[in-house]
C-alpha positions in Angstrom: -32.2 140.4 -208.0 -32.0 138.9 -204.6 -28.8 137.1 -205.4 -27.2 140.4 -206.5 -28.2 142.1 -203.2 -26.7 139.2 -201.2 -23.6 139.2 -203.2 -23.3 143.0 -202.7 -23.7 142.5 -199.0 -20.9 139.9 -198.9 -18.6 142.3 -200.9 -19.2 145.0 -198.4 -18.5 142.7 -195.5 -15.2 141.7 -197.1 -14.2 145.4 -197.6 -15.2 146.4 -194.1 -13.2 143.5 -192.5 -10.2 144.4 -194.7 -10.3 148.0 -193.8 -10.5 147.3 -190.1 -7.4 145.1 -190.2 -5.5 147.6 -192.5 -6.3 150.4 -190.0 -5.0 148.3 -187.1 -1.9 147.4 -189.1 -1.3 151.1 -189.9 -1.3 152.0 -186.3 1.1 149.2 -185.6 3.5 150.5 -188.2 3.4 154.0 -186.7 4.5 152.6 -183.4 7.3 150.6 -184.9 8.8 153.7 -186.6 10.2 154.6 -183.2 12.5 151.6 -183.3 16.1 151.9 -184.6 17.0 151.6 -188.2 18.9 148.4 -187.5 15.7 146.5 -186.7 13.5 147.9 -189.4 14.3 145.1 -192.0 13.6 142.3 -189.5 10.5 143.9 -188.3 9.2 144.2 -191.8 9.5 140.5 -192.5 8.1 139.6 -189.1 5.1 141.7 -189.8 4.6 140.3 -193.4 5.0 136.7 -192.3 7.7 135.7 -194.7 6.8 133.4 -197.7 3.3 132.8 -199.1 3.2 129.4 -197.4 3.5 131.2 -194.0 0.3 133.0 -194.7 -1.7 129.9 -195.5 -3.9 127.9 -193.2 -5.7 124.7 -193.9 -9.0 123.2 -192.7 -11.7 120.6 -193.4 -15.3 120.6 -192.3 -17.0 117.3 -191.5 -20.6 117.0 -192.9 -22.8 114.5 -191.1 -26.6 114.7 -191.1 -29.7 112.6 -190.9 -33.4 113.1 -190.6 -36.8 111.6 -191.1 -40.0 113.3 -192.3 -43.2 112.0 -193.9 -42.0 108.6 -194.5 -38.6 109.7 -195.8 -35.3 109.1 -194.0 -32.2 110.8 -195.1 -28.5 110.3 -194.2 -25.7 112.6 -195.5 -21.9 112.3 -195.0 -19.1 114.3 -196.5 -16.2 116.6 -196.2 -15.3 120.2 -197.2 -11.5 120.8 -197.4 -10.5 124.5 -197.6 -7.4 126.7 -197.8 -7.2 130.2 -196.3 -4.7 133.0 -197.1 -4.1 135.6 -194.5 -4.3 139.0 -196.2 -3.8 140.7 -192.9 -3.6 139.4 -189.4 -7.1 138.1 -188.7 -8.6 138.5 -192.1 -8.3 135.6 -194.6 -9.9 134.5 -197.8 -9.7 131.2 -199.9 -11.3 128.5 -201.8 -13.1 125.3 -200.7 -14.6 122.2 -202.2 -17.5 120.0 -200.9 -17.9 116.2 -201.5 -21.2 114.9 -200.3 -22.9 111.5 -200.4 -26.6 111.2 -199.6 -28.9 108.2 -199.3 -32.6 108.6 -198.9 -35.2 106.0 -198.2 -38.8 106.7 -199.3 -41.7 104.6 -198.2 -44.1 104.3 -201.2 -46.3 101.7 -199.5 -46.6 99.8 -196.3 -44.2 97.1 -197.5 -42.2 98.9 -200.1 -39.3 101.3 -199.8 -37.3 103.0 -202.5 -33.7 104.0 -201.9 -32.2 107.0 -203.6 -28.5 107.5 -203.6 -26.6 110.7 -204.8 -23.0 112.0 -204.9 -22.8 115.7 -205.1 -19.8 118.0 -205.7 -19.4 121.7 -205.1 -17.0 124.5 -204.7 -16.9 128.1 -203.5 -15.0 131.0 -201.9 -15.0 132.2 -198.4 -13.8 135.0 -196.1 -13.1 134.9 -192.4 -12.4 137.7 -189.9 -11.1 136.7 -186.5 -11.8 138.8 -183.5 -11.3 138.4 -179.7 -8.7 135.8 -180.5 -10.9 132.7 -180.8 -14.0 134.0 -182.5 -14.6 134.7 -186.2 -17.1 135.9 -188.8 -17.5 133.6 -191.8 -19.0 134.6 -195.1 -19.3 132.2 -198.1 -20.6 131.7 -201.6 -20.9 128.1 -202.7 -22.4 126.4 -205.8 -23.2 122.6 -205.6 -24.0 120.3 -208.4 -26.9 118.5 -206.6 -29.1 115.6 -207.6 -32.7 116.5 -207.0 -35.3 113.7 -206.7 -38.5 114.5 -208.7 -40.6 111.5 -208.2 -41.0 107.8 -208.4 -41.5 105.8 -211.6 -44.6 103.7 -211.0 -43.5 101.0 -213.4 -39.9 100.4 -212.2 -40.2 101.9 -208.6 -37.1 103.8 -209.3 -36.5 107.5 -208.2 -36.6 110.0 -211.1 -34.0 112.7 -210.5 -32.3 115.6 -212.2 -29.0 117.3 -211.5 -29.0 121.1 -210.9 -26.4 123.7 -209.9 -27.6 125.3 -206.7 -26.2 128.6 -205.3 -25.7 129.1 -201.5 -24.9 132.3 -199.7 -23.8 131.9 -196.1 -23.1 134.3 -193.3 -22.5 133.5 -189.6 -20.3 133.4 -186.5 -17.9 130.7 -185.2 -15.5 129.7 -182.5 -12.1 128.0 -182.9 -9.4 126.8 -180.6 -5.9 125.5 -181.4 -2.8 124.1 -179.8 0.5 123.6 -181.6 -1.0 124.7 -184.9 -3.8 122.1 -184.9 -7.3 123.2 -183.9 -11.0 122.9 -184.3 -13.9 125.1 -185.3 -17.6 125.1 -184.8 -19.8 127.7 -186.5 -23.4 128.4 -187.4 -24.3 130.0 -190.8 -27.5 131.3 -192.2 -28.2 130.3 -195.7 -29.7 133.4 -197.5 -30.4 131.5 -200.6 -33.2 129.5 -199.0 -36.6 130.7 -197.8 -37.3 130.8 -194.2 -40.6 128.9 -193.3 -42.0 127.1 -190.4 -40.9 123.8 -192.0 -37.6 125.0 -193.3 -35.1 126.9 -191.1 -32.0 127.6 -193.3 -29.5 127.4 -190.4 -26.3 125.3 -191.0 -24.1 124.1 -188.2 -20.6 123.0 -189.1 -17.7 121.3 -187.3 -14.2 121.2 -188.6 -10.4 120.9 -188.1 -7.8 123.4 -188.9 -4.0 123.8 -189.1 -2.3 127.2 -188.6 -5.6 129.1 -188.4 
């Protein structure tokens, strides 16, 4: 039930962002009606942005994390390429994929460590709404095929694991700058699929690079 509520919230966010941009675009069209008929065709193509490729922007987030807790040290590295399509000026949607490599070292005794390595793959869809030129709201649904450690085999000292498909629902704010088409982004997202506790704060911070965003 919780997932359906979150998904409904994301849909409402997409619709509201879309309606805001459509309203602004409608006002812009009314102003342009005052121009001469000779310029109407060129104005139309300037507003629409030409071909589909002219509406696309590209990006990639860099994933880098490490931590240590209760004798366990974890290091994660990966990348998340994405492609956005500008439905209107400032509002875009698109797909993304995630490639993650995690290595985790677990101390099972004073002199013995067990290393657990996992390669996880995921994909999802996102929407972004830019405002005040360099700021944006980011909403995202992502599903990751993730390797979950379950325990340690006492005979072989190997980690017992299982692969599961895990859903993530993100919503947050970000900032991006660019020069000559190339730019960077940094944003913070709240993961609504995880429980908020004193030991687990579901806040995700991302850094990335973009082109034509």
